[in-house]
N, C-alpha and C positions, 0 to 999 in steps of 0.2 A: 409363429413372428418371427420377421428378420432379427438376426444380431452380426455384429459387428465382429469380422473374422478376427480371430487370433493374432494373424502376422501384422495388423494395422494399427494395434495399441504400443508394440513396439514400436514400430515406425513412428508415430508419433513420439515417443519419448527421446528417439535419436535422434528427431530432429530437433528437438526442443531444444537438446543436449549440445550438440553441434552448431545451431544456430546461435544459442548463448555465448560458445567458445570464438566463435567465425566471425559473427558480423556485428561490426562496431559502427558506432553510432557518429554523427557530425558532432563536434565541437561547436555547437549554438548555445551560447550561454543565455541564460534565462534574464539575464538584465547585463545591461553594459558596461556597470561600473563592476562586477565581477570576469576574472578569466575563467575562459571555460576550464574545467577539468576533465584530465584525460580519462579513459575506461570506462567511458557510456558504453553498456551495450545494449542494443537494438533487441528486446524480446519482441516474439512474433505476437502477430494478433489473434486471439483464436477465441472459440465461442464456445456454448457448452452442449457437450452431447446428449442425443436423446434416448429414452428408456428402449425406442424401439432398437435401436442399434448397442448400447451400453446397460449392463446392468449397473443398480445404483455401486454396486460393490466396484464394479470398474471403474465407474465415476470416480468415486472417494478414493480410490486406488491412484489416479491419474493426477488428480487435483493434490495429494499428497507428494506424489515424484515432481511433480511441478511447483509447489512450492518449495520445496527442500532444495530443488536446482536453484530456484531463485536468491532464497537465502544465501545459498553456498558461492554464490557470482555477485550478490548485487548487497547492496550498503541499505538494506531495509531501517528504515527510521525506527527508533523503541524507544520513542516517546509519549507516554500516556495522553498528556494534553493534544498531541499531534494525531495520536493514533485515535482516540475518543470523536476526535471534530469529523473527520475524514470516517470511522466506520458510521456516525452519525448520518451526514449527510447521505451516505451509500444507503441506509436503514430508509431515510426518507424520500429517497427515490424507488426502491425498490416495493415499497406498499404500493405504490401507485401502478405496480406491472403485475403483470399474468403471473408472476413468481412470490407473491407477496407470500411472507412467512418461509420461504425459500432460504436455503445455506450460503449466504451470500459472504466473502471476504475483502475488505478492502484495508490497502496498508500503502505507505507513501516510501517512495526509495529515492535515498538521496544522490542527487545529481544536476548537473544542470542541463541534462536531456531534458528538452520540450515534448514528451510522449507520455500515453497510456495505454494499458493492455487488460485484456481478458484472459485468463488460463481456462482448463477444466476444473470442474468442483466449484465455479463461481468466485473463484480469485481473481480480484481484479487488484490491479496496481496504478498507481498513480507518479509519476517523477516529479520531485520537487521542481525542479525546472518549469514544470508546465502550470504549478501553482502558483509561481513568481512573477510567470507571464500572462497569468490573466490579471484582469485589471475589477473583477466584481466577482463575486461568490456565485452569480448566475453561468458567469463562463466558464468558471471550475465545473460548476456541476452539470454543465453541457456535454463536457467531456466524458465525468462519469455516468451519465444518462446516455449516452450513445454505447458506451460500454456495457451498460447493463444491457443495453438492448441487443449487443450481438450475443450475447448467452442467453436472453429470452428465445430471440426467433432462431436459435440452434444453426448459427452458420457455419461454426467448424464442423457440426454433423454432415452439414450438407458438401462440404469438401471433402470429408472421407465420402462420402456415397460417391462423388464423383470419381474420385483417386481408385475407390474398388471397382469401378467399371476397366479402369486401364488396367495395361499391364503394369508388372512389380516396379520396373524401372523408371518406366512415362509416370507412374502416379509418385513415386517417391520424387522425379524432378520436379513436376508440375505442383504437388502437396507444397516442397519446399519453397517456392518460388511465390506460392500464393500465401505462404506464412509471412515471408519477410518484405511483402509487398511490393509483388511484382509491377503492380499496378499504377504504384506511382512514380517514378523516373522509369522504370523498365529497366535501367541496367542491371542492379544486382542480380533483379530475378533472372531475367534475360540471361546472364552466365551463369548461371545453377542450373536455367531447363535447355541449354543450347544445344541438348541432345534432342530432345524431345519437338513431337510432330507440332508445326506451327499452328495447324486449328486448332488443336486440344489447349497451346498456351493463350490461344485468344479466348476461348470458351472462357480459361479459370481466370483470367482479366477481366472480361464483361462483368462475370460472377463475382468477382471482386465489388467492382464498383456498383453492382447492385444491391451487394450486403450493404454498403457503405449508404446508398440512398435508403435504404430500408431503415438501418440503425437510427439515421436522421430522424425518420419519420416518427420513429417509435419512441426515440430519446426526446424530442419536440414535446410529444404529448406528456412523460413523462415529468418533464420540466413544469410544463403548464400545472398538472395536477398537482405538484407538489410544492408551489406558489414560489416557484423560480421564474425568470424572465423568458419565454419561449424562445425568443429572438435572438437570445446571447450566442446559440451555437451558430448558427450564419454567419451572426458579428465576427465571433472569437476567430473562426477560420478565415475571414478575411482580411482581418488585423495581421494575423500571422504572415498569412499570404503575403499583402502589401510589403510588410517588415521586412521578408525574406528576400524583397528584389533590393534591400539595401547592403546586403552583404553578400562577398561574392561567393563564397559556398557555406553560405548560411541558413540552407533550407531547413526549418524547423525537423525533426523524426516524425512529429506527427502527421506534416503535410507526406512525406513519404509513406509513411504506412498506414493515412487514411485518404487517399489521394484527392485533393479537391480541384475542381474545377469550377469554371462561371457558372454553369448550368446546375451544378451540385447547390450553390449557393443560392443561386436565384429560386430554384426549387425549393430549399431549407425556409429561405424565407417567403415564399409564398405558402409555405406549408404554417409556418409562425405569426401569418398574418390573421390567420383564421380564428385566432383566438384575440380576446379585446386587449385594447394597448390597456396601462396601468404603470406606473412607477415602481420599481423594483429597488430595497436597500439589501445590502450586505450587512452581514452579521460582524457582530465587536470580533468575537472571536476568529471567522476569516481573516482579518486585518490581524490578528495578534500571530497566528496558526503563520502565516505568510514570512513576518518578519523574525519568528523564530527560523525558521528553514533558512531566510538568509543569511543571518548572521553564522549560521552551521556550515553554510558554504564557503567562507572565509579561512583560509589556512591562518594568515597571519590577523590574529584578533587587532591591532593597530591597524590594519587595514579595515577593519568594519568600523571603529571606531572614528577614523577620519570620514569615513561612507557617511556615517548618521550624523555626525557634525555639522558637514558640509550643506546636508542635509536640510537641516534644520535653519540654518543659515540662510539658504537658498532659496527655502520653504519650496523645495522639491519632494514631495513626499504622494502617496497616493491616501493618506492617512495620517494628520498629523500625531494624534493619541499612541497610535500603534508604530509612527516612527519612533517615539520618544521611549517606548518598551521595545523596540529592538536597541535603542543607544544605551539604555539601561544594560540589556545581558550583553552587548559588547564590551560596555566598561568592566563588568563582570567578569567576563572571559578574558580579559586584558589585565586582569588583576589588582582593579582599581574598584572593592566594593566600597568605598567612602564616597566616593563620587555617583555609583553607580546606585548608593540610597537614597543621595538628594534628589537624583532625576525620578527615582522611582517614586518618591512621597506624594508628591501632587499627582500622581495617578493613582495612587492607592486612595487620598483623600476624595479623588473624583470618583470612583466605584470600590468602595472599601470592602466588597464582596466578591470582587474580581477574583476568581483562583488562580490564575495565572498571575498574577501582581503578587498574593500570596504567598505563592511557592517559591518566586525569584525573591520577597523578603527573606524567604528560610535561608535562602541560597546565599544569600549576603550574609546574614548571620553566621551563617557553615563556615564562611570564607575567612571570617572574623575571629574562627574558634567561639563563638560563644554556641555553644551547643542547647544550652539550656534554653535563649531566646528563641533557636530555631523552632527548640519542642514545643514553646510555649504558644508561639505564631500559628503553626500547624495545629495543634490539639484544639484551639480556641476555635480554627475555621471548622474541623473537622468535627467540632460537636454539633457545628451550625449545620454542616453539609455532609451528612456522615453515608450519603449516599453519590456521593462528587468523588466518581473513581479516580481519577489521578491525583487527586488532593491526599487521599485513603490511601493509596500506594506513596507517592512522597511520604507521609506521614508514617508508612509502617516503616520505609527504609530508611527514614532517620530515627526511629524508635531504635532499628537493630544496628545500625551505627553504633548508637547511644549505650545498648548491652540492656537496654528494657526489654528483656523477654516476656515477660509475663502480658505486656502492654502491646507487644507485637503480636503476638498470638492470639489477642482479642482482636485486634483490628485483621488480621488475617481470614478468622473466622468468620469475621461480618462481611470482608469483599470477598467470600467463597457462596456465599449466598448469593452474590450480584454475578461473580465472574467465574462459576466453576472451570472452565475450560481455558482460562487465558495463561498463555505458556511464563508470562512475566510473573504474573501472581504465582502461580507452582514452583516456578524459579524463588522468591525470595522467602515460600513454603522451605525449600530446599534448604537455601541458607539458614534461616531461622532454625531449624531443624539441627542443622550440624552445629551450630551455637549452643544448643542444648546438650551435644554430645550424642543424640538421635541419627547415627549414622544410617541406619537401616531406612529411616523416615524419611533420612536427605533424599537417599538414593531413589527410595520410591516416587518421590515430587517430580525430583528431575526426571526421572524416565517418561512421568506423564507430559513434563513441558516439550520432551523429543517426540512424543507422541503426537501430539499437536501440532506440531512442527513438520510434521511429516518424515521422520527419521527414526524408522522402528528399529534399525539396527544398532543404535546409540541407544535406544530404549530399552532394548533386550539386554546389552550391555550392562546398563545401571541396575536393573535387575538382577544379573547374576551377580553382581557386585553387592547388592543389598541382602543376597540369600547367603552369603560369606562373612556378613558382616556379625561380631560375638554378642552383638547388642540383639539379634534377633528372635531373640526367648520364645516369645508368644505364639504359642502353636497356630492359633486361627490368623496371627500375622503373618506365618510361615505359609500357610495354605494359601491366603490371599496372594502373597506374592509369587507362588508358584503357579497357581490359577493363570493368573494375569501373564506370567511369562511363558505359558504354553500357548495360551491365545494370541498372544505376539508373535510368536515365532510361527504360530500356522499361518498368519497371516503375511508374516515376511516370505516363506516360504513359496508362500500361492502366487504371491507377486513377483518372488523370482522368477516362480514356473513359467506364467504369464510373458513375460517379459523377454525368454529365450526365443 
């Protein structure tokens, strides 16, 4: 069986690190009312390695290094409601693919950049700017489906295979060019690949274009099978292409890293037309998530309040109810909980079981320093919907703030059955243990959070601290800690050796 040669894995990691640091994206705002934010970094578009070249351990290690780098360099959104939404959409699409049941991890990065990417290990990131640029849930799903297709069709593997046939210098130059989207505008990739052979570079450019077309075809099928509009993919890309002409330097990053041509759009439309036409609607949660992200883009809460007030007055919004929800969030962020409560009440009356509204109602109570009211609001909803993860997390965190330790532990224990590997839950368990004076357990839980975030060095450090704590007394606990520490040390050493 052909295996991926050892120098190529460090090459990928080096390229990823270098590209994160060096490639700066355009400041194309997702909404005309928001000022472009600096610091958007273009992430390379990657696919999924194959077992023919990478062992499962290699793929896991690459994915761990990849997500660690992403978390260190990007503003990954850590809001359970948003995370739950994007994970749910991703799973819905993956279940229609050849990789159904496989390990995929979806996350949102807070940035006005309009782009998405797929990395090793099934990690797929979506910039919040892309979510705001979409005008329907199917448009958002079309990009997620496209990235899933890059993974399932093993496009990174093919780039590795082509690079392996070249000399080391040429391979590095060409692979870098492909990863940063040389086929989009040519300029950035050509600059990196200036020393490479012209015919080899053209092969890579053509290859990337072929990947995009293949990802379109597979992604459109996923959309249709998952009950999203298959026509949304070419429509979204065409709209972004048309909109980019209105800006002097405003080409969205997704058009650079996913080169769009008239022929590609026409091909995608023809493909989508093979499916029966019907009406598609966007979920209510999609509209709410858009406004949650929009509010988070504003540096000045007063500007957000002004945006939503004017939008209501001029009837300028995609969804009125979601716009009002965004107004509530903006008012709360601006330090006006009373007005936020007044705006929220009609929304709650209309949808009394909408957990997004319930959680904001609790946040309003906390802003008023009404802890018991916040707890009562969350407890009532939690008893009705104990399996709603975002709601349960919010309830547990509020219980911890209130010092209600026994109640916190009960909620955490129930959450563990739902999400045993969730870093936010592990961090919450660490804080709860610390509040009880259980320092060893606190460091142990924090170590596991670091493991699932891809930072083995930090996890090892936490376990070493745990073994030095005076409350570690239990012989079996100490044995478990030592065994886990040895396991992680071995994994870390092997990873470092392969990266040399």
